[in-house]
C-alpha positions in Angstrom: 0.0 0.0 0.0 1.4 3.4 -1.0 0.5 6.8 0.3 0.7 9.9 -1.8 -0.6 13.4 -2.3 -3.7 12.4 -4.5 -3.7 15.3 -6.9 -7.5 15.3 -7.0 -9.3 18.5 -7.3 -11.4 19.9 -4.5 -14.4 19.5 -6.7 -13.6 15.8 -7.3 -13.2 15.2 -3.6 -16.4 17.2 -2.6 -18.3 15.3 -5.3 -17.5 12.0 -3.6 -18.1 13.3 -0.2 -21.6 14.3 -1.2 -22.6 10.7 -1.9 -21.4 9.4 1.6 -24.4 9.0 3.9 -22.5 10.2 6.9 -22.0 13.6 5.1 -25.4 13.8 3.5 -26.9 17.3 3.6 -23.7 19.1 4.8 -23.3 22.6 3.3 -20.6 23.0 0.6 -18.3 24.9 3.1 -18.2 22.0 5.5 -17.7 19.5 2.7 -14.7 21.6 1.5 -13.2 21.6 5.0 -13.4 17.8 5.1 -11.9 17.6 1.7 -8.9 19.5 2.9 -8.0 16.5 5.3 -8.5 13.8 2.7 -5.3 11.9 1.9 -4.7 9.2 -0.9 -3.8 5.6 -0.9 -3.2 3.0 -3.6 -3.7 -0.7 -3.1 -2.5 -3.4 -5.4 -4.9 -6.2 -6.3 -5.2 -8.7 -3.3 -3.6 -6.2 -0.9 -5.2 -6.0 2.5 -6.2 -2.5 3.8 -7.1 -3.6 7.3 -7.9 -6.9 9.1 -10.9 -7.8 11.2 -10.2 -7.2 14.8 -7.8 -4.3 14.2 -8.5 -0.9 15.8 -10.1 1.5 13.3 -8.4 4.8 12.7 -9.7 6.0 9.3 -12.5 5.7 6.9 -12.2 5.3 3.1 -14.0 6.2 -0.1 -13.1 4.2 -3.3 -12.0 6.7 -6.1 -11.1 4.0 -8.6 -11.1 0.2 -8.5 -12.9 -2.2 -6.0 -12.5 -3.2 -2.4 -14.1 -6.3 -1.1 -15.3 -6.7 2.5 -14.9 -10.1 4.0 -15.6 -11.8 7.3 -14.1 -14.9 8.8 -16.3 -18.0 9.3 -15.9 -20.2 12.3 -14.6 -23.0 10.0 -11.7 -20.9 8.9 -13.2 -19.8 5.4 -14.3 -16.3 4.7 -17.6 -14.8 3.5 -17.7 -11.8 1.1 -20.1 -9.4 2.6 -19.9 -6.6 0.0 -17.8 -5.0 -2.8 -17.1 -1.2 -2.7 -16.6 0.4 -6.0 -16.0 4.0 -7.2 -17.9 6.5 -5.1 -18.6 3.9 -2.2 -17.5 4.5 1.3 -16.7 2.1 4.1 -15.3 2.2 7.7 -17.2 5.3 8.7 -17.5 4.3 12.4 -13.8 4.6 12.7 -14.2 8.4 12.6 -16.1 8.1 16.0 -14.3 5.5 18.0 -11.4 3.0 17.9 -13.6 -0.1 18.1 -12.1 -3.1 16.4 -12.9 -3.5 12.7 -15.9 -5.9 12.2 -14.5 -7.2 8.9 -11.5 -7.3 6.6 -11.0 -5.0 3.6 -9.0 -6.2 0.7 -8.5 -4.8 -2.8 -10.2 -6.8 -5.5 -8.2 -5.0 -8.1 -5.7 -2.2 -8.1 -7.6 0.7 -6.4 -7.1 4.3 -5.4 -8.8 5.4 -2.2 -9.5 8.6 -0.4 -8.8 8.3 3.4 -10.0 10.5 6.3 -8.2 9.8 9.7 -10.1 9.9 12.9 -7.5 12.3 14.4 -7.9 14.8 11.7 -11.7 14.5 11.6 -12.2 14.9 15.3 -9.9 17.9 15.2 -12.0 19.4 12.5 -15.1 18.9 14.8 -13.5 20.5 17.7 -12.1 17.5 19.5 -14.7 17.0 22.5 -17.6 18.9 21.0 -21.1 18.1 21.8 -21.8 17.0 18.2 -18.9 14.5 18.4 -20.0 13.1 21.8 -23.5 12.6 20.5 -22.2 10.7 17.4 -19.9 8.5 19.6 -23.0 7.5 21.7 -25.0 6.5 18.6 -22.0 4.8 16.9 -21.7 2.1 19.6 -25.3 1.0 19.1 -25.1 1.4 15.2 -22.1 -0.9 15.1 -23.9 -3.5 17.2 -26.8 -3.2 14.8 -24.5 -3.8 11.8 -23.1 -7.1 13.4 -26.7 -8.1 14.2 -28.0 -7.7 10.6 -24.8 -9.4 9.2 -25.6 -12.4 11.3 -29.3 -12.5 10.2 -28.2 -12.3 6.5 -25.6 -15.0 7.0 -28.1 -17.3 8.7 -30.7 -16.8 6.0 -28.3 -18.0 3.3 -27.2 -16.4 0.0 -29.8 -14.8 -2.1 -32.4 -15.0 0.7 -34.7 -12.0 1.2 -34.4 -10.9 4.7 -37.4 -9.1 6.4 -36.2 -6.7 9.0 -38.5 -5.6 11.8 -38.8 -1.7 11.4 -38.1 -1.4 15.2 -35.1 -3.6 15.2 -32.8 -0.5 14.9 -34.4 0.9 18.1 -34.2 -2.2 20.1 -30.5 -2.7 19.3 -29.7 0.9 20.1 -31.8 0.7 23.3 -29.7 -2.3 24.5 -26.6 -0.3 23.9 -27.8 2.7 25.9 -29.0 1.1 29.1 -26.6 1.2 32.2 -25.5 -2.1 33.4 -25.8 -1.1 37.2 -27.4 1.5 39.3 -25.3 4.0 41.0 -24.6 4.1 44.7 -26.2 7.1 46.5 -25.2 7.8 50.2 -28.2 7.4 52.4 -30.4 5.5 49.9 -31.1 2.1 48.6 -31.2 2.5 44.8 -32.4 0.4 41.9 -33.6 1.1 38.4 -34.4 -0.9 35.2 -36.1 -1.0 31.8 -38.2 -3.8 30.6 -37.4 -4.8 27.0 -39.8 -6.6 24.7 -39.2 -8.7 21.6 -41.7 -6.6 19.6 -40.8 -3.3 21.5 -40.1 0.0 20.0 -36.9 0.6 21.9 -38.2 3.9 23.0 -37.7 3.8 26.8 -34.4 3.9 28.8 -33.3 4.8 32.3 -29.9 6.4 33.0 -28.0 8.3 35.8 -25.7 11.2 35.7 -23.8 13.4 38.2 -25.0 17.0 38.6 -22.3 18.7 40.6 -21.7 16.6 43.6 -25.2 15.0 43.5 -26.5 11.9 41.5 -29.6 12.2 39.3 -31.6 9.2 38.2 -33.3 9.6 34.9 -36.0 8.1 32.7 -36.5 8.9 29.0 -39.4 7.8 26.8 -40.4 8.4 23.2 -43.9 7.1 22.2 -44.8 8.7 18.9 -44.3 6.9 15.5 -41.8 7.9 12.9 -38.1 7.9 13.1 -36.6 5.1 15.1 -37.5 6.0 18.7 -34.1 5.1 20.2 -32.4 7.6 17.9 -34.2 10.4 19.8 -33.5 8.8 23.1 -29.8 8.4 22.2 -29.5 12.0 21.2 -31.3 13.2 24.5 -29.0 10.9 26.5 -25.9 12.3 24.8 -27.1 15.9 25.5 -27.8 15.0 29.1 -24.3 13.8 29.7 -22.8 16.8 27.9 -24.9 19.4 29.8 -24.4 17.8 33.1 -20.6 18.3 32.8 -21.1 22.1 33.4 -24.7 22.4 34.9 -25.1 22.0 38.6 -28.9 23.0 39.0 -31.8 20.8 37.9 -33.8 23.7 36.5 -30.7 24.7 34.4 -30.2 21.1 33.3 -33.8 20.8 32.1 -33.9 24.2 30.3 -30.6 23.6 28.5 -31.6 20.1 27.5 -34.9 21.3 26.2 -33.3 24.1 24.1 -30.7 21.8 22.6 -33.2 19.2 21.5 -35.5 21.9 20.0 -32.5 23.2 18.1 -31.7 19.7 16.8 -35.3 18.8 15.9 -35.9 17.4 12.4 -38.5 19.2 10.5 -41.6 17.1 10.0 -40.9 14.8 12.9 -42.6 15.5 16.1 -41.0 12.9 18.4 -40.3 14.5 21.7 -38.7 13.1 24.8 -40.6 12.6 28.0 -38.1 12.7 30.8 -38.2 12.5 34.6 -35.3 13.4 36.8 -35.0 12.4 40.5 -32.1 13.9 42.5 -31.5 12.3 45.9 -29.8 14.1 48.6 -29.3 14.3 52.4 -32.7 16.0 53.0 -34.8 14.2 50.5 -35.3 14.4 46.6 -35.6 17.1 43.9 -37.9 16.2 41.1 -38.4 17.6 37.6 -40.4 16.3 34.6 -40.9 17.0 31.0 -44.1 15.5 29.6 -46.2 12.8 31.3 -43.9 11.0 33.7 -45.8 9.5 36.8 -43.9 9.4 40.0 -44.6 9.4 43.7 -43.3 9.2 47.3 -44.6 6.5 49.6 -44.1 7.4 53.3 -43.2 4.7 55.8 -46.4 5.1 57.6 -48.3 4.4 54.3 -49.3 7.9 53.0 -48.7 8.6 49.3 -47.7 11.9 47.6 -47.9 12.0 43.8 -45.1 13.9 42.1 -46.2 16.8 39.9 -45.9 17.4 36.2 -43.7 20.4 35.3 -43.8 21.1 31.6 -44.0 19.8 28.0 -41.8 17.0 26.6 -38.2 18.0 25.8 -37.7 19.6 22.4 -41.3 20.8 22.1 -41.3 24.4 23.2 -37.8 26.1 23.1 -37.3 28.6 25.9 -39.6 26.8 28.4 -38.5 27.1 32.1 -39.2 23.9 34.0 -40.2 24.0 37.7 -38.5 21.8 40.3 -40.3 20.1 43.2 -38.4 19.4 46.5 -39.7 16.8 49.0 -38.3 16.0 52.4 -37.8 12.2 53.1 -37.5 10.4 56.4 -35.9 7.1 57.1 -38.0 4.4 55.3 -39.6 6.8 52.8 -39.5 5.8 49.1 -39.5 7.8 45.9 -40.3 6.0 42.7 -40.9 6.9 39.0 -42.3 5.1 35.9 -41.4 6.3 32.5 -45.1 6.2 31.6 -48.3 4.5 32.7 -52.0 4.9 32.8 -53.3 6.3 36.2 -54.6 2.9 37.2 -51.4 1.1 36.5 -49.5 3.8 38.3 -51.6 3.6 41.4 -51.3 -0.2 41.4 -47.6 0.1 41.2 -47.6 2.4 44.3 -49.7 -0.2 46.2 -47.3 -3.0 45.3 -44.3 -1.0 46.3 -45.8 -0.3 49.7 -46.4 -4.0 50.2 -42.8 -4.7 49.4 -41.4 -2.3 52.1 -38.1 -3.7 53.5 -37.3 -5.9 50.5 -34.0 -5.2 48.7 -34.3 -2.5 46.2 -33.4 -4.6 43.2 -36.0 -7.3 44.1 -38.6 -4.5 44.4 -37.9 -3.3 40.9 -37.8 -6.8 39.4 -41.2 -7.6 41.1 -42.7 -4.4 39.8 -41.5 -5.0 36.3 -43.1 -8.5 36.3 -46.4 -7.0 37.6 -46.4 -4.2 35.0 -45.8 -6.7 32.2 -48.5 -9.0 33.5 -50.9 -5.9 33.7 -50.1 -4.8 30.2 -51.1 -8.3 28.8 -50.5 -8.6 25.1 -50.2 -4.9 24.6 -46.9 -4.5 26.3 -44.7 -1.6 26.0 -41.2 -1.0 27.5 -41.3 0.7 30.8 -38.4 2.2 32.9 -38.5 2.4 36.7 -36.6 4.4 39.2 -36.5 3.4 42.9 -34.8 5.2 45.9 -35.6 4.4 49.5 -34.0 6.5 52.2 -32.1 4.6 54.9 
């Protein structure tokens, strides 16, 4: 493989960049900036560009020739997944992270390639910019999606027509977005979780994030039809984590997230994000919500206080100022949140939690999830639960 100054005109490079899905819709000025960091590489026929399992550090566009993408089979043979020809791109995820290559790229004939390195591309975006962090979050789930679809196609055999569930994208992304464990919060027993469904939309997740020196438990939920629901959840999660790096107040967090998602809205898509945020501290909890997110506090003596609603879903109304509710908790008091639920189901959940007082937090959430799924019957939807009981 040889590297050289390619000698292509800016117009030639920009013309190919315009065909790459990752850059689709970018203005001419941005495409020209990307064109300025493009380098050239030449491969001889049969030469390997990168091997499956190697860290990715660049993505490529075929200028002339052909590159085959192959994957190793368990029996030691290989399967050709695709052939990239003039104008085709491959390896885009390497611009966002250094995850191992999922397949091998090899020249099927003498080929000229355009290359963009991850280091140069991230410097162009500003290194640790919000846009870059958002793309990194989504790239993890999208990579998993590509592996999943490749497996489906392989199992179906050559030439088979594979029917893909339209919500498969969301479910794979959802799985990549969910935390593996709940955080530790001094003075509280904490648990959280999200039910996943084989036919689900992937539109609900829970998360947690530090706000200053406090820990916030979060539910996010998208219910409208349209673009894959987990895309909107993934963007909201990335914005949450970015804003929380510099924002220490809950009202400020809600307002900044709302404005960022309103600015990022895609015209014609009215998928907004319902979000509930529960911040546990020494005195009790702070609560804020965007959209219809049911929550409540169950006192040790058995009384029940329902948490209020504080404003529209995130991204619906730019400039909206969300209120915050503060509740004092005593030992044995419990705060809980569901990502969504009809009023009857929500009140039933409160009754069940009261009956499970004293049980380990994880057991309470698992029992609640089973009860919710049973109550939903055949019309199940993914539901996220937050649970915090004061010592």
